[in-house]
N, C-alpha and C positions, 0 to 999 in steps of 0.2 A: 283252816280246816279244808277248804276246797282242794288245795294242792295235794295234801296227804290223802284225802278221800279219793281223788282221781288215781293216785298211785296204787291204791289197794282196790280199785275198781268199785268204789261205792258211789252211789248217786249223790250229787250235790244239791238236789232238790229236797227241801225239808220233808215233804210227805214220804218220799221214797227212802230218805236217810233214816227216818224214824223206823220205818218198816225193816230196813236192812239191819239196824241195830237190834231190834226186837227179835227178828227171825234169823239173823246172820250167824256165822260161825266164827270161832276165835281164830285169828291169824297170828302166828308167831312173828315177832318183829325184833330186829336188832336194836339194842339199846346202847347209846353212846354215853361217854362220861367226859365232861370238861371240868377240870378242877374237881369240885365236890358236887356238881350238878349233873343229873341224868337227863337224857332227851332221846327221842327217836325220830323226830321230824327234822329240825334244823337248828344250828347255831351259826350266827353270822356277825361280822363286824364291818364297819365302813360305810361307804356311800349308800344312801337311800335305805338303810335297814329299817328305819321307822315308817317308811312310806306305806307298806301294806297294813300297818296297824292304825295309821291315822287317816287313811282314805275311807271316807264314809260309804256306807252301803248304798245310800241314795245316789251318790256320784258314780259308783260302780255299776248300778242298774242302768243309769242313764248313758254312760259312756263306755262301759265294758273295760277292757284292759287299758284303754286310753286314759281312764281316770287316774291310773297310777302315774302316767306321764305328767298329767296336769298337776298333781300334788308334788311330784318329784322336782318340779321347777323351783319350788320353795327351798329345796335343799341343795341346789347347785353350788351356792356360795359357801356351803359348809363342807364340801368335799376336801378331804385331806388324805395324805398318804401316811401309811404306817410301815416303818422299816421292820420287816420280820424275816426270820429264818424259818423255813419249812423243811422238815426232815420226814420222809416217808418213802417206803419201797426202795431203799438204798439210794434215794435221790436227795440232794440238798440244794435248796434255792434260797438265796438271800436277795431281797429286792424291796422296793417300796410298792405297797399295794393299797388301792383305794377301796377294795372289797375283798372279803374272804368268806367262804361258807363251807360248812361240813353238814351234809344233809343225807336223808334217807328217803328222797322223793325225787320224782322226775322233773318237778317244777317247784320254783320258789317265787312267791309274790305274784303268782299268775303267769310267770314266764317259764316255758320249758327250756331248761338248761342242758338236759341230758337226753340221750337216745332212750326211747321207751324200753327197748329190749335190754338195755344195759342196767336198768335199775330194778333191783329186787329188794324188798324190805327185810328179807330174812336170809341173805347170802353171806352174812358176816363182814360185809364191807359197806362203807359210806362213800358218798360221792363228794369230792373236793373240788372247789372252784375258787380260784384267786385271780383277781383282775389287777394287773400292774398299773401303776400310775403312768399315764401317757406323758411324754416329754414336752408336748406342745398342744395347742388348740386343735390342730389337724389330727393329732393322735386321739383326742377325745371324740372327735367326729367319727373317726374310723371305728373306735370302740363301740360307740352307740349304734352305728350302722351294722356292725357285726352282731350285736345283740338283737336288734330288730329283725334281721334276716337270718337268724339262727346259724351264723357262720363262725361263731366264737371258738369252737373247739380246735380250730387249726390256725388261730391268729396269734401273733407274737405277744399281745398284751394279756393273754389268758393262760393260766396254768390249770389243767384239768386232769384228774386221775381218780382212781378208786383205791381204797386201802382199808385195812382193819386197824391201823394204828398210825397216828401222826403226832409229831412234836412241833409246836409252834413257839418260838421265843422272840421276845422283843425287849428293847431297852426301856420302853415306856409301857404303862398300863394301857390295854386295849379294851374299850367298852364292847362287850359281846351281847347280842340279843339271843335269848334262848327261847325257842318255841317248842314246848313239850306237847306232843300229840299222842300221849300214851293212852291207848284205848283198851278197855277190858270190859267184860260182861260179868257182872256180879249179881247173883240172885240173892235177894234179901227178903226176909219176912218181917212184917211190921205187926205189932200187937196193939 
């Protein structure tokens, strides 16, 4: 919720969030479709996708973003690559990826992946981020450092672009995490 709220400039504090929802205005948002499911925040596969869901609020309050790193250490031995072909914007890339996301938010899991000015929730495009599987341990270290210092958009292990349509194919099934943050204000009368 916090990532999407920040993208649409909503407060993430509960008291202000409730006020924003009660007194706010409707904001049009792009809606994506993956297979037969709709979303407007993010769909992702690969390394660490469950981390933001399993990290407790107590841990986040105590350690902030570092809480995600603490929990992520449990998933390091589960990192695997998925050989996929990505087709979008006249570009075709086939490689092995450890992470992929299609999002409509400047941040995912508390980390800002995209430039603030480049993300608009109603521009007809989603942000794509794919992280290639590093070839060795040093590659993993470089990848982590790139993420921590927000230098990932120009590094060789990262594929980043914006598009309104993408085709992803793989020889095996890929487990996707779908986070739907579809907000609307509906007035309802109760009798």
